[in-house]
N, C-alpha and C positions, 0 to 999 in steps of 0.2 A: 538907673533903669527905672522905668515906670513901675509903680506898685502893682498895678493890675497884671502887667506882664510877669512880674515875679510870682504872683499867686498862680497864674496859669501854668508857669513852668513847674512849680512845686506840685501842682495837681497832676500834671502829665508824667512826672517822675514815678508817682505811685500807680497811676493808671496809664502806663505807656501803651498798653495793648488791650483793646477791648474787642470782644467777639460779637459779631452779628452776622449770622448766616455765613460762617467761615471767613468773614472779613475781619481784618485787624486795622487799627488806626495808629498813626504815629505823627509826632510833631515834626514839622519841617521848617527850618529857618532859612530864609532867603535874604540876601543883601543886594541891593541895587542902588544905583546913583540917581538922584533927582536934581534936575537943573534949577538953580535959584533964578530970581529975577535979574540978578546981575551977571548971569551967565556962568556962575561957578557951579560945580557939582557937589552935592551933599549926599553921603551914603545914608541909606534908609533900610532898616531891618524890618522884615515881615515874618511873622510866625503864623503857620496855619496847620490844620490837621489833614493828613493824607491817608486814604484807604489803600490797603494792599492785602493780598491773600496771606493768611496765617501760615505758619510753618506746617509743612505736611500737605499743603494745598497748592494748586496752580491755577492760573487764569485760563478758563476754557469757555469760549463763547460768552464773554461778559460776566461769567460767574466763577466762583472758586470751587474747583472740584478736588476731591482728595487724591493723593498720590499713592499708587500701589506699584509693586514690581511688574514691569512690562505692561503696565496699565491693566493688570488683572485679566488676562485672556481667559475665555471660557467661564467668566464669572462677572461679578459686579463689585467695584471698589466702593465700599460704604463708609470707610474712614481711612485716614492715613495708614497705609500698610496693612489694611484689613480687607480681605476679599471674601465675598459670599459666592461660592461656586454654583454654577448651573447644575441642573439635574443630570446625573451620569458622570459627575466630576467630583473629585476630592482634593482638598488643599494639601499640597506637599509641604510638610513643616520646614524642610531644609531650604527649598527653593522659593517657598511662598507663592507658588503658581498652581492653579487648578489643573490637575492632571486627570485624563479620562480613566474610567474604572471598567475593567473587564473581570467578570466573575470567574473566568477560567484562566489558567496559566498559559500565556501565549507561546511558551517554549522558545524556539529560536525566532522570536519576533518581538514586537513591542505593541502595546495597546495605544493605538493612535486615535481611536474614537470610542465612545462607550460601547462595550461588547463587540469590538472589532479589532482584530489583530493584524498588524502589518508585518509580513515576514521579512527577515533579513535576507541579503543576497545569498543565493545558493540553497535556499529552503523554500518549501511550499506547504500548502495545507495538506494534512493527512486525511484519513478516512472520515474524520469528523467534519471536514471542510470548514473548521473554525480555528483550530490550533495549528501553529506552524511547527510541526514535528517530523516532517518528511524532507530529508536531504535530496538534492537534485544531482544526478549523475548524467553527464551528457551521453556516455556510452552505457548501454544496458548491462546490468550486473549479470554474472554467470548464474547457472542453476544452483540453488541452495545458498545463495548469497543475497545480501541486501545493501542498499546505499545508506551508509551510516553518517557520512559527512560529504560535503560537496565534492563530487567527482572521486569518491573513495568508497569502494565496496568492501564488505567484510562478510566472512562466512557466518551462517546462522548458527545458533546454539546447537551443539551436537555434531558439528562439522568442522573440518580443518582444511587449511589452504595447502594446495600442492601445485606442482608444475609452475613454479615461479609466480605464485599468487594468481594464477589464471583459472584455477579450478578448485572446487570444494568437494571433499569426499566425506562420507559419514564416519563417525568414530564408534567403534565397538570395544568395550573394555576388555573383553576376552581375546580380541585379536582375530576371532573367527577361524581357528584351525580347521582344515577340511571344509571350508566354506568361504563365502564372500559377504562382507558387510554391506548391506543394501540400504539400511536406515540406522540412525543412532541406536546402538545396542540391539540390533536385529540382524541375525545372520541368515543367509540362504545357503543351505548345505549342498555340497557337491553330490553328483550321482553316486549312489551306494552309501550315502550317509544320511542320517536324520537327526533332528534336534532333540537333545536330551535337556528338557527344561529344568531338571533338577541341577544338572551340572552346567547348564547354560553353554553347551558346546555341541558340535556336530560329532556324533558317534557312528562308527561303521556299522552298517546293517549286516546281519548274519543270516545266511541261507544254508539249508541242510546240504545242498549240493553246490559245488562251485559253478558260478555262472559262466557261460560260454564266451568266446571272443565277441567283442562288440556288445556285451551285455553287462548288467550291473544288478546288484541286490537291492530290492525295494525294502521299505520299512516293514512290510507285512511278511518278509522272509521269502518272497518269491522273486525270481529273476525276470528282468525285462530288458528290452533292447534300447540302445542309445539312439539319438536322432539319426535318421538316414537308414535305419535298419528296422526290421519287423520280425516278429516271431514266425518262424517257418511253418507253413501248413503241413509239412511232413514231420513236425515234431511229434514224437510218441513218448509216452511215459513221463516221468517227472523232469527229465533233462530237457532243457530248452535249447533250441537252435535259432540263431539270428542270421538273417540273410538281408541283402540290400533291398531297399524298398522298390527300386525300379525293376530289377529282374523278377521280383515277386509279382509285380503288376503285369509284366510280360507273360509270366506263367499263367496268371489268371485269364489274360486275353487269349492265350493259346487254348486253354481249356474251354473258354466260352466259344471260340470259333469251332473247336472240335465237336462240342455238343450241338452247335447249330448245324454243322455238316451232317452229323448222325441223324438229327431230327429231319433234315431235308430229305435224306435218303429214305427214311421210314415213310415219309409222306409220299414220295415217288412210288414206292412199292405198293402202298395202299391204293393210290390212284390207278396204277397199272392193273392190279387185281380186280378192281371194280370195273375197269374197262373191258377186261376179258369176260367177266360175268355177263355184262350187257350184250356182248357179241354172241355168246353161247346160247342165251335164252331164245332169240328169234330162230336160230338154226334148229333148236329142239322142237319148236312149235311147227316148223315147216315139215320135218320128218314125220311127225305124228299125223299131220294132215295127209301126207302121201300114203301112209299105211291104211288109213281109214278109207281113202278113196279107192284103193286097190281091192279091198274087201268087198266093196259094193259091186 
């Protein structure tokens, strides 16, 4: 082998790869046949340097560009496996991909753009109109319940489910004896009972005299009538009488009509008396005139 070729091969062993703008070079040996004058073929070896993209780079538009995972979406690949993310994105260490950044927790959603949450199926934005924290129920939830998961309603805090999970009722720890639980730990007492806030229960009201039929004892110790009844106008003394509201109204109407009739009769009498007085005055004047004329 030629001495110059030997020197060149030794040199390329130590400098097999040189970098220049992300390019590397390598020695390529080629053998091809050369035809002699007598028509025979003689093999000839050619050695030359060949440029190629170094490890971690790839050929892109005639230049060597660095390789990154998925070509570094939402960022710029500045070196092999090294991404510089765009504004609003951070590099995920595990995936080595620039992921969007949202300052708030997306809840039931994912951060698909900087400061923008994309909700999962079955969820939507809540009151903030930013975070995906509101489940979607195709059928409206009943009173005192809320949609907690897609197409799944649940009673609010302080309420429990009844009637095969179709209704929510408030919970009162005392059970509301002699009353009805209208809100969590809030009782509405029955007629004749009032709330004792110390005992947190409905206690029976006490009246000095027993209340009549269709009546009940109020918290102030006085009797009153239940709905549909009214205290009778003929009630005398401390004892209360309850009568139906409609008959009482009829009695009032009868009294009104009677008073109207009496008033009309009085007016007629007054008018009649005034008419007689007017008729009497001309007659008296005429008699006086006749007496005077006779005297003359």
